C-alpha positions as CSV (number, residue, x, y, z in Angstrom):
1,M,7.0,-141.0,5.6
2,K,3.2,-141.2,5.4
3,W,3.4,-144.4,3.4
4,F,5.8,-146.0,5.9
5,T,3.5,-145.1,8.8
6,G,0.5,-146.5,6.9
7,L,2.5,-149.7,6.1
8,C,3.4,-150.2,9.8
9,A,-0.1,-149.6,11.0
10,A,-1.5,-152.1,8.3
11,S,1.2,-154.6,9.4
12,V,0.0,-154.5,13.0
13,G,-3.5,-155.0,11.8
14,V,-2.6,-157.9,9.6
15,V,-0.8,-159.6,12.5
16,L,-3.8,-159.2,14.8
17,L,-6.2,-160.5,12.1
18,A,-3.9,-163.4,11.3
19,D,-4.0,-164.4,14.9
20,I,-7.8,-164.6,14.8
21,W,-7.9,-166.8,11.7
22,W,-4.9,-169.0,11.4
23,L,-2.1,-168.3,13.9
24,D,-2.3,-170.2,17.1
25,T,-0.6,-167.7,19.5
26,D,-2.0,-165.7,22.3
27,D,1.3,-164.4,23.5
28,Y,2.0,-160.9,22.5
29,R,4.0,-160.2,25.6
30,V,7.5,-160.3,24.1
31,G,6.3,-158.3,21.0
32,A,4.7,-155.7,23.2
33,N,7.8,-155.4,25.4
34,V,10.0,-155.0,22.4
35,S,7.7,-152.3,21.0
36,L,7.9,-150.6,24.3
37,I,11.6,-150.3,23.9
38,Y,11.1,-148.9,20.4
39,I,8.7,-146.2,21.6
40,A,10.9,-145.3,24.5
41,L,14.0,-145.1,22.2
42,L,12.1,-143.1,19.5
43,T,10.6,-140.7,22.1
44,S,14.1,-140.2,23.5
45,V,15.4,-139.4,20.0
46,F,12.6,-136.9,19.4
47,T,13.1,-135.3,22.7
48,A,16.9,-134.9,22.3
49,R,16.4,-133.6,18.7
50,Y,13.9,-131.1,19.9
51,A,16.0,-130.0,22.9
52,F,19.3,-129.6,21.0
53,W,18.3,-128.7,17.4
54,S,15.1,-126.6,17.9
55,Q,14.8,-123.1,19.2
56,W,12.3,-124.1,21.8
57,W,13.1,-121.1,24.0
58,N,11.8,-118.7,21.3
59,S,8.2,-120.1,21.5
60,R,5.7,-119.6,24.3
61,V,4.8,-123.2,24.1
62,G,8.4,-124.5,23.7
63,P,9.7,-124.7,27.3
64,T,6.5,-126.3,28.5
65,Y,6.5,-128.8,25.6
66,L,10.1,-129.7,26.2
67,T,9.4,-130.3,29.9
68,L,6.5,-132.6,29.0
69,K,8.5,-134.5,26.5
70,L,11.3,-135.0,28.9
71,L,8.9,-136.3,31.6
72,M,7.2,-138.6,29.1
73,T,10.6,-140.0,28.1
74,L,11.3,-140.7,31.7
75,V,7.9,-142.4,32.2
76,L,8.6,-144.7,29.2
77,W,12.1,-145.7,30.4
78,Q,10.9,-146.3,33.9
79,I,8.3,-148.7,32.4
80,V,10.9,-150.4,30.2
81,V,13.1,-151.0,33.3
82,A,10.2,-152.4,35.2
83,T,9.1,-154.6,32.3
84,W,12.4,-156.0,31.4
85,W,14.3,-156.1,34.7
86,D,12.1,-156.1,37.8
87,T,8.8,-154.6,38.6
88,D,10.0,-153.6,42.0
89,F,13.5,-152.3,41.3
90,P,15.1,-150.2,44.1
91,G,13.7,-146.7,44.3
92,R,11.0,-147.4,41.7
93,Q,8.1,-146.1,43.8
94,Q,10.0,-142.9,44.6
95,I,10.9,-142.5,40.9
96,R,7.3,-143.1,39.8
97,F,6.0,-140.6,42.3
98,A,8.4,-137.9,41.2
99,I,8.0,-138.4,37.4
100,Y,4.2,-138.8,37.6
101,S,3.7,-135.8,39.9
102,L,6.0,-133.5,37.8
103,G,4.2,-134.9,34.7
104,A,0.8,-133.8,36.1
105,V,2.2,-130.3,36.8
106,A,3.7,-130.2,33.3
107,V,0.4,-131.1,31.6
108,L,-1.4,-128.5,33.7
109,A,1.1,-125.9,32.6
110,M,0.7,-127.1,29.0
111,I,-3.1,-126.7,29.2
112,N,-2.7,-123.2,30.7
113,T,-0.3,-122.2,27.9
114,L,-2.6,-123.7,25.3
115,V,-5.7,-121.8,26.7
116,H,-3.6,-118.5,26.9
117,E,-2.4,-118.9,23.3
118,Q,-5.9,-119.7,22.0
119,R,-7.4,-116.7,23.7
120,R,-4.5,-114.4,22.5
121,G,-5.0,-115.7,19.0
122,R,-8.8,-115.2,19.2
123,D,-8.4,-111.7,20.6
124,E,-6.0,-110.7,17.8
125,F,-8.4,-112.1,15.2
126,V,-11.5,-110.3,16.6
127,K,-9.9,-106.8,17.1
128,P,-11.2,-104.3,14.6
129,P,-8.6,-102.6,12.5
130,D,-7.5,-99.1,13.5
131,A,-9.1,-96.5,11.3
């Protein structure tokens, strides 16, 4: 998988460099919009796979991480709809408010969980062994 990721990243770089030297196109709009669909779709697949095939409830970070991934998936699909359909579709501002506000709360919870786990790990590491 590493080689595939590297190949994809290199391909994007080649396209951008080719545009500088010999391609005469400044319109990356359609390509970016298609890539947006890919990232939304792949994020949805990851989120569903994590939600249904992982034991996220057994981890201290799992529930918070799942919530954050769900909200990020919603953010991406909201952007896809606004990009491909209409930037002012019915209810968009209310949807944006709800998703972004809940996303901020989820990130705050994720930071809190991270700090708690880091402190817990440090405290376990520093404790002297019982004699």
